C-alpha positions as CSV (number, residue, x, y, z in Angstrom):
1,M,153.2,84.8,90.0
2,H,152.9,81.6,92.0
3,S,149.7,81.3,93.9
4,A,149.4,79.7,97.5
5,R,146.2,77.5,97.4
6,P,144.4,76.2,100.4
7,H,145.1,72.9,102.4
8,P,141.6,71.0,101.4
9,R,140.9,69.7,104.8
10,G,138.2,70.3,107.5
11,R,134.4,69.3,107.4
12,A,131.9,71.2,105.0
13,G,128.9,73.0,106.8
14,R,125.8,73.2,105.4
15,L,124.8,75.6,102.6
16,L,123.2,78.8,104.1
17,L,123.9,81.3,101.5
18,A,124.4,81.7,97.4
19,A,127.8,82.2,96.6
20,A,128.3,85.8,95.3
21,L,130.1,86.0,91.6
22,V,132.1,88.9,90.9
23,A,131.2,92.5,89.6
24,A,132.6,94.1,86.5
25,G,136.2,95.7,87.4
26,G,135.8,99.2,88.2
27,T,138.7,101.7,89.1
28,V,139.6,101.4,92.9
29,V,140.2,104.6,94.7
30,A,141.4,105.1,98.4
31,V,139.1,107.3,100.3
32,A,139.6,108.5,103.8
33,A,138.2,106.4,106.4
34,A,134.9,107.3,107.4
35,T,134.9,109.0,111.1
36,T,131.8,107.8,112.9
37,A,130.4,110.6,114.8
38,P,129.2,109.5,118.5
39,A,125.6,108.2,118.6
40,P,123.4,110.6,120.7
41,A,121.9,108.7,123.7
42,R,118.8,106.8,122.8
43,A,116.7,103.8,124.7
44,A,117.8,100.5,123.5
45,V,115.6,99.2,120.9
46,V,116.0,95.9,119.3
47,L,114.7,95.8,115.4
48,N,113.5,92.8,113.9
49,D,115.6,89.9,112.4
50,S,113.7,90.4,108.8
51,E,115.3,90.7,105.5
52,V,111.7,92.1,104.1
53,T,111.1,95.9,103.5
54,A,107.5,97.5,103.0
55,N,108.1,100.0,100.3
56,L,105.4,102.8,101.3
57,W,106.1,104.8,98.1
58,E,105.0,108.6,99.0
59,W,103.3,108.0,101.9
60,N,103.8,111.2,104.4
61,W,105.9,110.5,107.6
62,T,102.9,110.6,109.6
63,S,101.4,107.6,108.1
64,V,105.1,105.7,107.9
65,A,105.1,106.1,111.4
66,A,101.4,104.7,112.1
67,A,102.1,101.8,109.8
68,C,105.2,100.9,111.6
69,T,103.3,100.9,114.9
70,D,100.6,99.3,113.9
71,H,101.4,96.8,111.3
72,L,105.0,96.7,110.0
73,G,106.4,96.1,113.5
74,P,104.0,93.4,114.5
75,A,104.1,91.4,111.4
76,G,107.7,91.2,111.5
77,Y,108.8,93.4,108.9
78,G,112.4,94.1,109.0
79,A,112.4,97.7,107.1
80,V,110.3,100.4,105.7
81,Q,111.5,101.8,102.6
82,V,110.0,105.9,102.5
83,A,110.3,108.4,99.6
84,P,113.0,111.3,99.1
85,P,112.8,113.0,102.2
86,Q,114.9,116.4,101.0
87,E,113.2,119.8,99.5
88,S,112.1,118.9,95.9
89,V,111.0,121.3,93.1
90,K,107.6,122.6,93.3
91,L,106.5,122.4,90.1
92,P,103.4,124.6,88.4
93,A,100.1,122.5,89.2
94,S,98.1,121.0,86.4
95,A,94.5,122.2,85.6
96,D,93.0,119.7,88.2
97,G,95.3,121.4,90.8
98,A,97.4,118.1,90.9
99,Y,101.4,118.2,91.2
100,P,103.2,115.3,89.7
101,W,104.8,112.8,91.6
102,Y,108.4,112.5,90.1
103,E,109.0,116.2,91.4
104,V,110.3,114.4,94.5
105,Y,113.1,113.3,92.5
106,Q,114.2,116.9,91.6
107,P,116.0,118.0,94.5
108,V,116.6,121.6,95.4
109,S,118.3,121.6,98.3
110,Y,119.1,118.8,101.5
111,K,116.9,120.5,103.9
112,L,114.1,117.4,105.4
113,D,111.4,119.8,104.6
114,S,109.1,118.0,101.6
115,R,106.0,117.2,100.4
116,F,105.9,114.2,103.2
117,G,106.7,116.7,106.1
118,N,109.2,118.6,108.2
119,R,112.5,117.5,109.5
120,Q,111.0,117.0,113.3
121,Q,108.2,114.6,111.6
122,F,110.7,112.9,109.7
123,A,112.7,112.1,112.8
124,A,109.6,111.2,114.7
125,M,108.7,108.8,112.3
126,V,111.9,107.1,112.3
127,T,111.9,106.6,116.0
128,A,108.5,105.3,115.8
129,C,109.5,102.8,113.4
130,H,112.6,101.9,115.2
131,N,110.5,101.5,118.7
132,A,108.2,98.9,116.4
133,G,111.3,97.3,115.6
134,V,111.5,98.2,112.0
135,R,114.6,99.8,110.0
136,V,114.3,102.8,107.6
137,Y,115.7,102.8,104.7
138,V,115.5,106.2,102.4
139,D,115.1,106.8,98.7
140,A,118.1,108.9,98.3
141,V,118.4,111.1,94.9
142,V,122.1,111.8,94.8
143,N,123.0,112.0,91.0
144,H,121.5,114.9,90.3
145,M,119.5,117.8,91.2
146,A,116.6,119.9,89.7
147,G,115.9,119.8,85.7
148,T,117.7,122.4,84.0
149,N,114.3,123.3,82.0
150,N,112.4,124.2,84.8
151,P,110.2,127.5,84.3
152,A,112.2,130.7,85.5
153,G,111.0,131.2,89.1
154,T,110.5,127.7,90.3
155,R,111.3,127.2,93.9
156,G,111.2,124.5,96.4
157,Y,108.5,123.1,98.9
158,A,110.2,125.2,101.6
159,G,110.7,128.0,99.3
160,T,114.1,127.4,98.3
161,E,115.4,129.5,95.0
162,F,117.6,128.0,92.6
163,S,118.7,128.6,88.9
164,G,120.2,126.1,86.0
165,Y,123.4,125.1,87.8
166,S,122.9,127.1,90.9
167,Y,121.5,125.7,94.4
168,P,122.7,128.0,97.1
169,A,121.2,126.3,100.1
170,V,123.7,123.4,99.5
171,P,125.6,125.2,97.9
172,Y,126.5,123.7,94.7
173,G,127.4,126.6,91.7
174,D,128.5,126.0,88.1
175,G,131.6,124.0,89.0
176,D,129.7,121.2,90.6
177,F,128.3,119.8,87.7
178,H,128.6,118.1,84.5
179,R,127.9,120.9,82.0
180,P,126.6,120.6,78.4
181,G,129.6,121.0,76.1
182,D,132.1,121.1,79.0
183,N,132.7,117.5,80.4
184,C,129.6,115.9,78.6
185,P,131.0,114.1,75.1
186,T,127.6,114.6,73.5
187,G,127.5,118.5,74.6
188,G,124.1,117.5,76.5
189,A,121.7,114.8,76.8
190,I,122.6,111.0,76.8
191,S,122.5,109.4,73.1
192,D,124.2,106.0,73.8
193,W,122.7,104.5,76.6
194,N,125.7,101.8,76.3
195,N,128.2,104.2,76.3
196,E,129.5,104.4,80.1
197,A,131.5,108.2,79.7
198,Q,127.9,109.3,78.7
199,V,125.7,107.5,80.9
200,T,127.7,109.2,83.7
201,S,128.7,112.6,82.7
202,C,125.6,113.7,80.8
203,E,122.3,114.6,81.8
204,L,119.5,112.2,82.6
205,L,116.5,113.8,81.4
206,S,117.9,117.6,81.6
207,L,118.4,117.2,85.2
208,S,121.5,118.9,86.5
209,D,124.1,116.1,86.6
210,L,126.5,116.6,89.9
211,Y,130.1,116.3,89.2
212,T,130.9,113.6,91.7
213,E,134.2,113.1,90.4
214,K,135.4,116.3,92.6
215,E,135.7,115.8,96.4
216,A,133.9,118.9,97.6
217,V,130.7,117.4,95.5
218,R,131.1,113.9,97.3
219,N,131.8,115.8,100.7
220,K,128.3,117.5,100.5
221,I,126.5,114.4,99.3
222,A,127.8,112.5,102.3
223,G,127.0,114.9,104.4
224,Y,123.4,114.7,103.8
225,L,123.3,110.8,103.7
226,N,125.2,111.5,107.3
227,D,122.4,113.8,108.5
228,L,120.0,111.0,107.6
229,I,122.0,108.5,109.3
230,G,122.5,110.9,112.3
231,L,118.6,111.0,112.6
232,G,118.6,107.0,112.8
233,V,118.4,106.1,109.0
234,D,119.5,102.6,108.3
235,G,119.9,102.4,104.9
236,F,119.3,103.6,101.4
237,R,117.6,102.9,98.2
238,V,119.7,105.1,96.0
239,D,118.4,106.5,92.8
240,A,119.7,106.5,89.3
241,V,123.2,105.1,90.3
242,K,123.6,104.1,87.0
243,H,124.3,107.6,86.1
244,I,127.3,107.8,88.5
245,R,130.6,106.5,88.2
246,K,131.3,103.5,90.1
247,D,134.5,104.8,92.0
248,D,132.5,108.0,92.6
249,F,129.9,106.2,94.4
250,A,132.2,104.2,96.2
251,A,134.2,107.4,97.3
252,V,130.8,108.6,98.9
253,L,130.2,105.4,100.7
254,G,133.6,105.5,102.3
255,K,132.5,108.6,103.7
256,L,129.6,107.8,105.5
257,N,129.0,107.0,109.3
258,N,127.8,103.7,111.2
259,T,124.2,103.7,111.8
260,V,122.9,104.9,115.3
261,V,121.0,101.6,116.5
262,E,122.9,98.9,115.3
263,G,126.4,100.6,114.5
264,R,127.2,98.9,111.2
265,R,127.2,100.4,107.3
266,P,124.2,101.5,106.2
267,Y,122.3,99.0,103.9
268,V,122.6,100.1,100.2
269,A,120.1,98.9,97.7
270,Q,120.9,100.6,94.2
271,E,118.8,101.5,91.2
272,I,120.5,100.2,88.3
273,F,118.1,100.4,85.3
274,D,118.0,97.3,83.2
275,G,118.4,97.2,79.2
276,A,122.2,97.8,78.7
277,S,124.1,95.6,76.5
278,N,127.4,96.9,78.1
279,P,128.6,94.7,81.0
280,A,130.0,97.8,82.8
281,L,126.0,99.3,83.1
282,Q,124.7,96.2,84.2
283,A,123.6,95.9,87.5
284,R,125.9,92.8,88.6
285,A,128.9,95.3,87.5
286,Y,127.8,97.6,90.6
287,I,127.6,94.4,93.4
288,G,130.9,95.9,94.8
289,N,129.1,99.0,96.5
290,G,126.1,97.1,97.5
291,D,122.6,95.2,96.6
292,V,121.1,96.4,93.6
293,L,117.3,96.2,92.5
294,D,116.7,93.0,90.1
295,F,114.5,94.5,87.5
296,A,115.0,91.2,85.5
297,Y,113.2,89.2,88.3
298,A,110.1,91.5,88.4
299,K,109.7,90.9,84.9
300,G,110.4,87.4,84.9
301,I,107.5,86.9,87.7
302,R,105.0,89.0,85.3
303,S,105.5,87.0,82.3
304,A,104.9,83.6,84.8
305,F,101.6,84.7,86.4
306,Q,100.4,86.2,83.1
307,G,101.7,83.1,81.2
308,S,102.3,79.7,83.3
309,I,103.6,80.0,86.9
310,S,105.1,76.5,86.3
311,A,107.9,78.5,84.6
312,L,108.7,79.6,88.0
313,A,110.6,76.3,88.5
314,N,113.5,77.7,86.2
315,V,114.2,80.8,88.2
316,P,118.0,79.4,88.7
317,N,118.2,79.6,84.7
318,W,116.4,83.3,84.4
319,N,119.2,85.6,83.3
320,L,119.0,87.9,86.5
321,D,120.3,90.9,87.0
322,A,122.7,89.6,90.0
323,P,123.1,86.9,92.2
324,D,120.6,85.8,94.8
325,A,123.0,87.5,97.7
326,N,123.4,90.8,96.0
327,V,119.8,91.6,95.4
328,F,116.9,93.7,96.5
329,A,114.0,91.9,94.8
330,M,110.5,93.7,94.1
331,V,107.3,92.5,92.1
332,T,107.0,95.9,91.3
333,N,108.0,99.7,91.7
334,H,107.0,103.1,91.0
335,D,108.7,103.5,87.8
336,L,108.1,99.6,86.3
337,E,104.2,99.6,87.4
338,R,103.5,102.8,84.9
339,D,105.6,100.8,82.1
340,G,103.6,97.8,82.4
341,V,106.2,95.7,82.1
342,V,105.6,94.2,85.5
343,L,102.6,93.2,87.8
344,S,100.8,96.1,89.9
345,Y,97.8,96.2,91.8
346,K,95.7,96.8,88.7
347,N,96.2,93.2,88.0
348,S,94.4,92.1,91.1
349,T,94.9,88.4,91.9
350,D,98.1,87.8,90.0
351,Y,99.7,90.9,91.5
352,V,98.6,89.4,95.1
353,L,100.1,85.9,94.1
354,A,103.0,87.2,92.9
355,N,104.0,89.1,96.1
356,Y,103.4,85.6,98.0
357,F,105.8,84.2,95.6
358,A,108.5,86.8,96.1
359,L,108.1,86.5,99.8
360,A,108.7,82.8,99.7
361,Y,111.4,82.3,96.8
362,P,114.9,82.7,98.2
363,H,116.0,85.2,96.0
364,G,117.7,88.6,97.9
365,K,115.7,90.8,100.2
366,P,112.1,90.8,99.6
367,S,109.9,94.1,99.4
368,V,106.3,94.5,99.0
369,Y,105.1,97.8,97.6
370,D,102.4,100.0,98.4
371,S,101.6,103.3,97.2
372,F,98.5,105.3,95.5
373,T,96.1,104.2,92.8
374,W,96.6,106.4,89.4
375,S,94.9,106.5,86.0
376,N,97.8,108.4,84.3
377,R,101.7,107.7,84.5
378,N,102.1,111.4,86.0
379,Q,99.3,111.5,88.3
380,S,100.0,113.1,91.8
381,P,99.7,111.4,95.2
382,P,96.6,112.6,97.1
383,H,97.5,115.9,98.5
384,D,96.2,119.2,100.0
385,G,96.0,122.6,98.3
386,T,100.0,123.1,99.0
387,G,100.8,120.0,97.4
388,R,101.9,118.2,100.5
389,V,100.4,114.4,100.6
390,T,97.8,114.0,102.7
391,D,97.6,110.9,105.4
392,T,97.6,107.6,103.9
393,V,93.7,106.0,104.1
394,C,93.5,102.4,102.4
395,G,90.9,101.9,99.9
396,A,90.1,103.8,96.6
397,T,93.1,106.0,96.4
398,W,95.9,104.0,98.3
399,T,97.0,100.4,98.3
400,C,97.7,99.0,101.5
401,L,99.0,95.3,100.5
402,S,101.5,95.4,103.0
403,R,98.8,95.1,106.0
404,T,96.9,92.5,104.5
405,T,96.3,89.1,106.4
406,G,98.2,86.9,103.8
407,I,101.1,89.3,103.2
408,K,101.4,89.9,107.0
409,G,101.3,86.0,107.0
410,M,104.3,86.0,104.5
411,V,106.4,88.1,106.3
412,G,106.3,85.6,109.0
413,W,106.8,82.8,106.4
414,A,109.8,84.2,105.3
415,N,111.5,85.0,108.5
416,A,110.9,81.2,109.5
417,A,112.5,80.3,106.0
418,R,115.3,82.4,106.0
419,P,117.9,80.0,107.4
420,V,117.3,77.8,104.5
421,K,118.3,79.5,101.1
422,T,117.5,77.1,98.9
423,V,113.9,75.2,97.4
424,S,113.1,71.7,97.7
425,D,110.4,69.2,96.0
426,F,109.2,72.1,93.7
427,T,106.1,70.4,92.7
428,T,104.2,71.6,89.3
429,V,100.5,70.1,89.7
430,N,99.9,71.6,86.7
431,S,100.7,74.8,84.4
432,N,99.0,77.1,87.4
433,V,99.3,75.2,90.1
434,I,102.6,74.8,91.9
435,G,104.3,74.2,95.6
436,F,107.7,73.8,97.2
437,H,109.2,73.9,100.5
438,R,112.4,75.6,102.1
439,G,113.8,72.8,104.0
440,D,112.3,71.6,107.3
441,R,111.1,75.5,107.8
442,A,108.1,76.4,105.6
443,W,106.0,74.8,102.8
444,I,103.7,77.2,100.2
445,G,101.3,76.2,97.4
446,I,100.2,78.5,94.9
447,N,97.0,78.2,92.6
448,D,96.8,80.7,89.7
449,S,93.6,79.6,87.9
450,G,90.4,79.8,88.4
451,S,89.3,76.6,90.2
452,A,90.0,75.1,93.5
453,T,93.0,72.0,93.1
454,T,93.5,69.4,95.5
455,A,96.6,67.8,95.5
456,T,99.4,65.8,97.8
457,F,102.7,67.9,98.5
458,T,106.0,66.9,100.1
459,T,106.3,69.6,102.7
460,G,109.6,69.3,104.8
461,L,107.9,69.8,107.7
462,A,107.8,67.4,110.9
463,D,104.2,65.8,111.1
464,G,101.4,67.5,113.0
465,R,98.9,70.0,112.8
466,Y,99.9,73.9,111.1
467,C,97.6,76.9,110.8
468,D,97.6,78.4,107.1
469,V,99.0,81.8,107.4
470,I,97.6,82.9,104.1
471,S,93.7,83.0,105.6
472,G,94.7,83.4,109.2
473,V,97.0,83.1,112.2
474,A,98.0,80.8,114.7
475,T,96.2,81.1,118.5
476,G,96.5,79.5,121.5
477,S,93.5,77.8,121.0
478,G,93.7,77.0,117.1
479,C,93.9,78.6,114.0
480,T,91.9,81.7,112.7
481,G,92.0,80.3,109.1
482,S,92.4,76.7,107.8
483,T,94.6,73.9,109.3
484,V,96.7,71.7,107.2
485,T,97.6,68.6,108.5
486,V,101.2,67.0,107.7
487,S,101.6,63.2,107.9
488,G,104.7,61.4,106.7
489,G,106.3,64.5,105.8
490,R,103.4,64.9,103.3
491,A,100.1,67.0,103.2
492,T,96.9,66.7,100.9
493,V,96.2,70.5,100.2
494,T,92.7,72.0,98.7
495,L,94.2,75.7,97.3
496,P,91.4,77.8,96.6
497,A,90.9,79.1,93.1
498,N,93.2,82.8,92.8
499,D,94.8,81.8,95.9
500,A,97.2,80.5,98.3
501,V,98.1,78.1,101.5
502,A,101.2,78.4,103.4
503,I,102.4,76.6,106.6
504,H,105.8,77.1,108.7
505,V,107.3,75.9,111.7
506,N,106.2,79.1,113.7
507,A,102.5,78.6,113.2
508,R,101.1,75.3,115.0
509,P,97.5,75.6,116.4
510,G,97.1,75.6,120.1
511,A,100.7,76.2,120.7
512,S,100.3,78.2,124.2
513,P,100.2,77.9,126.8
514,S,100.7,74.3,127.5
515,P,100.9,73.4,131.1
516,S,103.0,70.3,130.7
517,A,105.6,73.0,129.8
518,S,105.4,75.2,132.5
519,P,107.7,75.3,135.4
520,T,108.0,72.9,138.2
521,A,109.0,74.5,141.0
522,S,107.9,77.7,143.2
523,P,109.5,80.9,142.9
524,T,112.4,81.4,145.8
525,A,113.3,84.4,147.5
526,S,117.1,85.7,146.4
527,P,118.9,87.1,149.3
528,T,119.6,90.7,149.8
529,V,123.0,91.3,148.4
530,S,125.4,94.2,147.3
531,P,126.4,94.8,143.9
532,G,129.8,93.7,144.4
533,D,128.2,90.0,145.5
534,R,126.5,89.7,141.9
535,I,127.2,87.8,138.9
536,A,126.9,89.1,135.4
537,T,124.9,86.0,133.7
538,T,124.6,86.1,129.9
539,F,121.5,83.9,128.4
540,T,121.7,82.7,124.8
541,V,119.4,80.7,123.4
542,A,118.4,79.9,119.4
543,A,114.5,79.9,118.9
544,N,111.9,79.7,116.2
545,V,110.1,83.4,116.9
546,A,106.8,84.3,115.4
547,A,105.9,87.8,114.7
548,G,104.6,89.5,117.4
549,Q,106.6,87.3,120.0
550,D,109.4,87.9,122.1
551,V,111.8,85.5,123.8
552,R,112.2,85.8,127.7
553,V,114.2,83.9,130.4
554,V,112.0,83.4,133.6
555,G,112.9,81.5,136.6
556,S,112.6,80.7,140.1
557,I,114.2,84.3,141.6
558,P,113.0,87.7,141.4
559,E,115.6,88.7,138.9
560,L,114.2,86.2,136.4
561,G,110.6,87.2,137.4
562,S,109.8,84.6,139.9
563,W,108.3,82.4,137.3
564,T,106.1,85.2,136.2
565,P,106.6,85.4,132.1
566,A,105.4,88.9,132.1
567,N,108.5,89.9,134.2
568,G,111.1,87.8,132.6
569,V,113.9,89.2,131.4
570,K,113.6,89.9,127.4
571,L,116.3,88.6,125.0
572,A,117.4,90.7,122.2
573,A,117.4,89.3,118.4
574,Q,121.1,88.5,117.7
575,G,120.4,87.7,114.0
576,G,120.4,84.2,112.8
577,G,117.7,83.1,115.3
578,A,119.9,83.8,118.4
579,Y,118.3,85.9,121.5
580,R,120.3,87.1,124.3
581,A,120.5,89.4,127.4
582,T,123.0,89.5,130.2
583,V,121.5,89.6,134.2
584,S,122.9,90.6,137.1
585,L,122.4,87.6,139.5
586,P,123.3,86.6,143.1
587,R,126.4,85.0,143.1
588,S,126.7,81.1,144.5
589,T,122.9,80.4,144.2
590,A,121.1,77.7,142.4
591,V,119.0,78.9,139.8
592,E,115.9,77.0,137.9
593,Y,114.8,78.8,134.7
594,K,113.3,77.9,131.4
595,F,112.7,79.9,128.1
596,V,109.5,81.4,126.9
597,K,107.9,82.9,124.0
598,L,105.2,85.9,125.2
599,T,103.1,88.2,122.7
600,A,102.0,91.6,123.3
601,A,98.5,90.1,124.3
602,G,100.3,87.9,127.0
603,A,100.0,84.3,125.2
604,V,103.0,82.4,126.6
605,T,104.8,79.6,124.9
606,W,106.7,77.6,127.5
607,E,109.4,75.5,126.1
608,S,109.1,71.8,126.8
609,G,110.7,69.3,129.3
610,A,111.9,69.9,133.0
611,N,113.1,73.1,134.4
612,R,117.0,74.0,133.5
613,T,119.2,74.4,136.4
614,F,122.6,76.1,137.2
615,T,124.4,77.6,140.1
616,T,125.8,80.7,140.0
617,P,129.8,81.1,141.0
618,A,131.3,82.6,143.4
619,G,133.2,85.5,141.2
620,G,134.0,86.1,137.5
621,T,130.9,85.9,134.8
622,Y,128.6,83.1,134.0
623,A,127.1,82.2,130.6
624,V,124.6,79.7,129.1
625,T,123.7,78.9,125.6
626,E,120.7,76.6,124.8
627,T,118.2,76.1,122.0
628,F,114.6,76.6,122.7
629,R,113.2,72.7,123.6
630,G,110.8,72.0,120.8
631,D,112.1,74.0,118.3
632,T,114.1,72.9,115.2
633,V,116.3,75.6,115.3
634,S,119.2,76.2,112.3
635,T,121.3,79.2,113.5
636,T,123.8,81.3,111.7
637,V,125.9,83.8,112.8
638,A,126.5,87.3,110.7
639,T,130.3,87.0,109.9
640,T,132.2,90.0,108.8
641,F,135.6,89.6,106.9
642,S,137.4,92.7,106.5
643,A,140.9,92.7,104.6
644,T,143.2,95.1,103.9
645,A,144.6,94.4,100.2
646,T,145.7,96.8,97.7
647,T,144.8,96.3,94.1
648,V,145.1,97.5,90.7
649,Y,142.7,98.5,87.9
650,G,140.2,95.7,87.2
651,Q,141.1,93.4,90.2
652,N,138.6,92.5,92.9
653,V,139.3,90.7,96.3
654,F,137.3,87.6,97.8
655,V,136.7,85.3,100.5
656,V,136.8,81.4,99.9
657,G,136.8,78.7,102.4
658,N,136.0,75.3,103.3
659,I,132.1,75.5,103.8
660,P,129.6,76.0,100.9
661,A,129.0,79.3,102.3
662,L,132.0,80.5,101.6
663,G,132.6,78.2,98.1
664,G,134.0,75.1,99.4
665,W,137.3,76.1,98.4
666,N,136.1,77.2,94.7
667,P,137.2,80.4,93.6
668,A,134.4,80.5,91.3
669,A,131.9,80.4,94.0
670,A,133.9,82.8,96.4
671,V,131.9,85.6,98.2
672,A,133.1,89.3,96.8
673,L,134.2,92.0,99.3
674,S,133.1,95.5,98.8
675,P,135.7,98.1,97.9
676,A,133.7,101.1,99.4
677,A,136.2,101.6,101.9
678,Y,139.3,100.8,100.0
679,P,142.0,99.5,100.6
680,V,139.6,97.6,103.2
681,W,137.5,95.3,101.4
682,R,134.5,93.9,103.5
683,A,131.5,91.4,103.2
684,T,129.0,89.9,106.1
685,V,128.4,86.3,105.3
686,D,125.9,84.2,107.2
687,L,127.9,81.2,108.2
688,P,126.6,77.9,110.2
689,A,126.7,78.5,114.1
690,N,129.4,76.7,116.4
691,T,131.5,75.9,113.7
692,A,135.2,75.6,113.1
693,V,135.9,77.3,109.2
694,E,139.0,77.8,107.3
695,Y,139.3,80.4,104.5
696,K,141.7,82.3,102.2
697,Y,141.4,85.6,100.4
698,V,141.7,85.3,96.4
699,K,142.1,88.1,94.0
700,K,140.5,88.0,90.7
701,N,141.9,89.7,87.7
702,P,140.0,91.0,84.6
703,D,140.8,88.0,82.6
704,G,139.3,85.6,85.4
705,T,142.9,84.4,86.5
706,V,143.0,84.2,90.6
707,I,146.0,84.9,92.9
708,W,145.7,83.2,96.3
709,E,147.2,85.1,99.2
710,S,150.0,82.9,100.7
711,G,150.9,81.0,103.8
712,A,148.4,78.8,105.9
713,N,144.8,78.5,106.0
714,R,143.1,81.3,108.1
715,T,140.8,80.0,111.2
716,L,137.6,81.2,113.0
717,T,135.1,79.5,115.0
718,T,131.6,80.8,115.1
719,P,129.6,81.4,118.1
720,A,126.5,80.1,119.1
721,G,124.7,83.1,117.8
722,G,124.9,86.7,117.1
723,T,127.7,87.9,115.2
724,R,131.4,87.5,114.5
725,A,134.2,89.7,112.8
726,V,137.5,89.3,111.5
727,T,140.0,91.4,110.2
728,D,143.1,90.8,108.3
729,T,146.0,91.8,106.3
730,W,146.2,90.3,102.6
731,R,149.2,88.0,102.8
């Protein structure tokens, strides 16, 4: 077939997102478009603009809510991952009265009544986390129900009865499962872990395997996930996805509603346990349905920190599970830490330093794992006499790395560095001392040895003094920890033994308040005006914002706080470092204003320079788009491409364009679109703001050949901030 290629004209933008590669071809099935239920009325909340997740595994809902409010939200975490919330089997207690942790991966119903709390407590937790700016990702168990080998009479935590292949509370019956000797090629358990038919149709560890080819089963799974979405859940870590056919899971995803708070598709991170030699069962074969957990990355980090961390310079050459853009990155999780193949809290400083590295290195969306301590792999979390998990008390029985000063500081570091997706000037001082920076945004040095080391590093940062976010925080009067001075873009730093030093653009000592940056005029009174005499005025600003700060516009009239920052108008995060609010102002009125950053404690950072000014028009609307003066901001716009395209088995659809984020017209570096809503293929890409973009869609065949759509290049221009969406049909 003749292919229509792009016209190679236009200016390439800055590289902001590593290009995604193609997943192995899977059967594409058309599914009914998801019907989004009307969202209930809720108070407006603003969620943190961060890709960092705290994985609070097997914490109860009360403890998760408290963590969001007191630690995760203020530190700038974007999400919290929580344990499976559905009713699970309650196994017989061991001799010491313990109930094993893996119970919660054996559902007996989709009731939200579990070891971690009831439905009301779960809903309250989601609300508390949202109010703190934190999304909620649920560990979803949808491949199977409980074990077929459970003792007779075993019930769930809510008292639900079940037996073998009968789960009346859902309901599921005999015909809803892959029965041994019926549709499993081996007649029971998986014997060949590289045989896709066995892996997707036979029982994993005697767990009753759901017949996900059936529409009725898909509808029940989607109903459970939509119930969680209706309570505010923002995404899912999906358990055992390798054991579900790709097209079956795509069909389930196509039935899901949009999230309540942000009105977008739920985030999906798929658990694809590693080890298969069959490409169809490897993680990168699943990225058409969402991100994947990167087991190889976690294992590589362990190898480096227990060998030589200079090996971290070679991460781009590691044989990882999937490209950077398609990964939920981790240092450990509940399965791996018990197998000893990755680092865990038992590895002390190696574990802490590895988490600093994972937050600093631009591979996927980083996570920090916290759970309970253990001495055997089946050990239960702390619980009461009924098996229900008790409140988290950090210390001997619970690990709380996510709330330490260094990790919180590195969350802010990751947020500050996020616009730059590449590492520069990776410096190896010796085999266990390294340093690198992310453009002009942030620098880190790591010392995984028993002796302090002093060295000079290229930081990429502007000259001046910075606060080390590992040892303390930046305040209006200085740094609570150590200070690093950058001169000529370089800094001589002493890295303490088994520790790190990290600085970034949003952690400068004595940044607020600055009298020279405060307003230069007194407030003025606004005339009394009727609603019809007002102008909807939109303020948009690009700013570097530290954890715990919000952005406000404050000005000379009462509607903008009369130069009182606490009374200014709070701007909502739009993504990519942009903040926005629309205010009703009196028409034909001269206005003076500035942007400020404000902490909950009242510390104010005024932008530099003279007051900004404009006069509202006599009618219509008005808008201003600015950059916070004194900040160096690289703003990106989350741009969603939706293309309606029919394909044949094994074909996948990509978007490619004239800027690096879209592959620079190279089909091998094009961005993969997800078929979850087939025949609509969709992906969201961070593109540079205020940029004219040319693009086209391509189809890739299993043999690697490329089919370009016909016609002229498509075009779009990204706004100054926020989001952008285009909807197209294959030509």
